[in-house]
N, C-alpha and C positions, 0 to 999 in steps of 0.2 A: 337777744337778737330777735327781730320779728321775721317770720317767714316771708320770702319774696312775693308770694301770691296768697292772698286771703280769700278763701271761698266760703260762702255761707250756703250750706246744703239746702236749707229751707228756701232761701231766696232763689237759688238756681232752679229748684223744682217749680217754684212759682212762675219763673220766666218760661220754662219749658212748657208748662201747662197752658199759659197764656198764648204762647206761640202755636201750640197744637190747636187750641180753640179758634184762633184767628185763621189758621190755615184751613181748618175744616169748614168754617163759615165762608171763607173766601172761595174755596173750590166749588161750593154750591153756587156762589155768585158767578163764577167763571163759566159754569155750565150753561147759563142763561144769556151769555153775551153773544150778540150777533157778529158776523164778520164785519170788522170795521172798514168803512169806506175812506178813500182819500178825500181831499178837499172838494174835488169835483167842481172846480171853477168852470162856469159855462164856457163852451168852446164849439167851434165849427171846423169840420174837416175841409182842408183846402187842397190836399194832395195825398195820394196813396199810390204806392208801388210795391209790389211783392209783399213783404211783411211790414214795411214801415208806413207810418202815417205822419203827416204834418198838420198840426192843429193851430188855429188862431184862437187865442184865449180872449175871453170877453169880460171886461170890467163893468162897473156901474155906469160910467160915462164914456164918451168917445175919447180915443187917444189924442193927446196934444203933440206927441212927438211926430216929426216929419218922416223919420226913418224907422222902419220896423226892425225888431231885433229877433233873430232866430236863436233859440237855445239848443245847443248841440250837446247831448249827454254822452257818457261813455257807453260802450257796448255791454259793460257789466252793470247789473241791476237795471232799474228803469228810471225814466225822467221824472216820475211822479214824486221823487224826493223834493222837487222844487215846488210841489203843490200838495204837501202831505196832509195838512189840516188847516182849517180856516184861519186860526190865529197863528199859524206857523207856516205860511206860504209865501215863498219868495215871489212867485208868479203874481199872486193877488196884490202883494205889496208894490211890485213894479207897475201893475196896472193902475193902482191908486195914484201912483206918481205921474201917470199920463203916458207911460210907455206903451208901444204897440208890440205885443209879445206873441211869438209863435214858438211852438214846441216840436222838436223832431223826436218822435217815438220810434225807435228802431224795430220794435216788435220782438218776436221770438223765433230765431232761426231753427230750422229743422234739417233733416238729412239732405234736402234739395239745395241747401246753402253751404254745404260742406266745403266747396272750393272757392267761395267768395274771399277775395284778398283785399288788401288795403287799397289797391287801385279801384276796386269795385265800390268800396265804401266812400272813399274821398273824392276821386275824380268822376265817379259814377253817381251813386245815390246822393251824396251831399251836394254835389254840383246841381243836380236836377231839383233838389229841394230848395236850394237858393234861388234857382230860376223860377220855381213855383211861387215863392214868397215875393220875388220882384214883380212877377206878373200880377199877383193878387193886389199888391200895394201900389202898382203903377210907378215903380222906381227902377233905376238901373243898378243900384248897389244897396246893400243892407248892412246892419250891424250883426256881428256874430258874437254870441256869448257861449264859449266852450267850457265845459265842466270836466275836470279830471282827464281821462283819455279823450273825451270829446274836445277838450281844449287843445290837446296835441293834434288831433285831427284838424281843428280850426286853424292852428298855426300852419300846418302843411298846406291846407287849402288856400289860406291867404297868401302864402309865399308863391303859389302857382296860379291862382285865379284872382289876383289882387284887384282887378278892375271891377269885381262884383262885391267887394267888401269896402264899407265906408269906415267903420270903427271896429276894433277887435277887443273883446274882453275875455280874459282867461281866468278861470277860478280853480284853485287847487290843482293846477296843471303841471305834470312832470315835463321838464325840459332837459335837464341833466339827469340821466337815468342811472348814474353811478356815483352818487354822493356817498360818503362813508356811512351815513346813518340810514341808508335805504335798505331795510331788511328784505323787502320783496326783491330788490335787485340782487342782494347777496344770495338769496335762495335760487335765483334763476341763472346765475352765472355758469354753473356746471350742469345745468339741466340738458338732457338730450331731448330737445323739443321735437326733433324729427321722429324719433321713436315714439314719443308721447302722442303726437298728433296722428301718426300713421296707425297707431294702435287704437286710439280713442275715436278718431274722426272728429266730430264736434266735441267740444270740451263741456262736460256736464256742469250745470250751474251749482249743483250740490257740492261738487268737488272744489270749485273755486271759492264758494262761500266758506267751506271748511278751512281753506288756506288763509283767508282773510281773518277768520275768527281766531286762528291759532297765532296770529301776530300778537294778540293780547289775550292769551288763553284764560287767565284767571278773571280778568275784568269782563270779557265778552262771553264766557261760557259758564261762569259760576256766580260772580258777584251780582250780576243783574237779575238772575233768577232768584237768588236769596232775597234781594231787595224787592222782588215782586210781591212777596208776602205782605209788605207794608202798605201796598196799594190795592190789595185784593178786595177791600171793602169800600173802595172809592171808584164808582162806575166810570166817571170821566177819566181819571188817571189810568184806569185799567184799559179803557178803550184806546187811549193814546199809546200805551205800551204795546197793545196787540196790533195797532196800526203800523207801528215801526217794525214789529216782528214780521208782519205780512210783507212789508216792502223789502226787508232784508232777504227773506226766503222765497219771494216771488220773483226769481231772477231768470233771465234767459240763458240758454246755453250759448257757447261761443262758436262761431263759424271756425272750423279747424284751421283753414289756411290763413285767415286773418290773424288768428292767435299765434300761429307759427311765425309769421312775418313780424308781428309786433314784438314778440319775445326776442327774436334774433336781431332785428334791425335797431330796436330801441334799447332794450335792456342789456343784451349781451354785447352789442357793438357800439351803442351810444352814438349812432350816426347823425342824429338830429343836430347835436352841437358840434360835431366834427366836420359837418358840411359834406358828408359822403352819401347822404340819403337820396335815393332815387325811387320815386313811386310812379308806376305807369309810364316809365321812360322820361319823366320830368324831374330834373334836379330840384330838391327842396332846400332852399337857402334862406335861413332866417334873416339874413342881411337884406333880402329883397323886400322885407315887410317894412314899408315906410309909413304905414297907416298909424293913426293914433292908437296906442295900446294901453289898456288898463289891466294890470296883473294883480289878482287878489289871491293871497295864500293864507293858510291857517297855521298859527305858530305851534299848535300841539297836534299837528297832523301826523298820524302813524303810518299812513299809506303813501302820502306824497310829502316827504320832509320839506320844510321851508326852503332849504338850500337848493332842492331840486327845481323849485319854481323861481327862486330869485335869479337863477342862472340866465333867465330870459333877457334881463337887462344888458348882459354882456354880449349877447349874440344878435339881438334884434336890430334892424336897421333904422327904426323909427327915431326921429328927433323929439317926438311927443310921447314919452313913456312915463307912466305913473304906476306905482305899486302900493298896495295896501296890505298891511299885516293884520290879520284878524286874530283876536285872542280866543281861540277855540280849536276844535278838531275838524276832521274831514267832513263829518256829517253835521256837526253843530253849526257850521258856517251857513247852513240852510234852515235849520229847525230850532235853534236856540232863541230865547227871547232877545238876547244881545244882538244876534244876527238880524232879527227883524227890525231892530232900531237903527242898526248901523249900515248893513250891507246894501239893501236896495236903495235907500236914500243916497248913498255914496255913488252907486252906479248911475242913478238918475241924474245927479248933479254933474257927474263927469260927462255923461252923454249930452246933457242939455247945452253945455258950452261948445259942443262940437256938432250939433244937429244942423 
């Protein structure tokens, strides 16, 4: 009988020595790397209030779309995931398609923002940002492209301020917050969010990042750093890796009250699909959304499972509903090569028939 595992000591020692040599050379290369920049697509500031900014993104030519599109990101992380690097930029891709793109950058909340709630963000900030884009573009209604939690905000906004929205696009957006495969939801069900927020005030970004990383602890905390050794001698790939790391860990804290409300109202009580949600005294009824809706979700999304997004079809009131399933993950839908080939062109095609 042969042993189940054959090991050649000499070969193993050779691999270890080569690994150590590559690691030593790569660490020297790493020391000379500058902080990576995002794609830095040209932009102009069109509105600023408190911590937030609204940017109009600039392409090589003038937009051909008649209706501008405002990208509404989540309060977690930053909107620059959509403009990460030149060859992996959803924003640049949409601009090349002829879309007129604006970005809502929420900024970095501090202690002064501790008591900001969902009403402040949706009926206050978001509403005024929409007004600013309408004024800038000279239109009465715009397209909203909401991402993740920003998509949930966009749904709530469209349901209550429908006259200011022409078309609605949601990407990797949670709608049903209690699907069986939603690990974040499972973790939050028995959370004493009042004690948590009353103790912490604003929720530190470092704590939230740790929560997201522990959803896939081996893949996100070990494998990717072991794999880093393979690209330490490739300056371009190393810059791409560091750029992603910068985006992941350059995250804003969360305004405590908004965090409290979002966990309670959405995760713990699932009010959005139950029809019980009230924000700022206004009932939020997805059935009131009669606008054209494009819902894009990722089939391998570990943060927003596909079923959490698919639920929108059953609850939205629109007769013009389209959904696209992307073969990728929560972040890959913006930065993968496949995403660049498939997602922005699909968005442009959908919008162009409704512009």
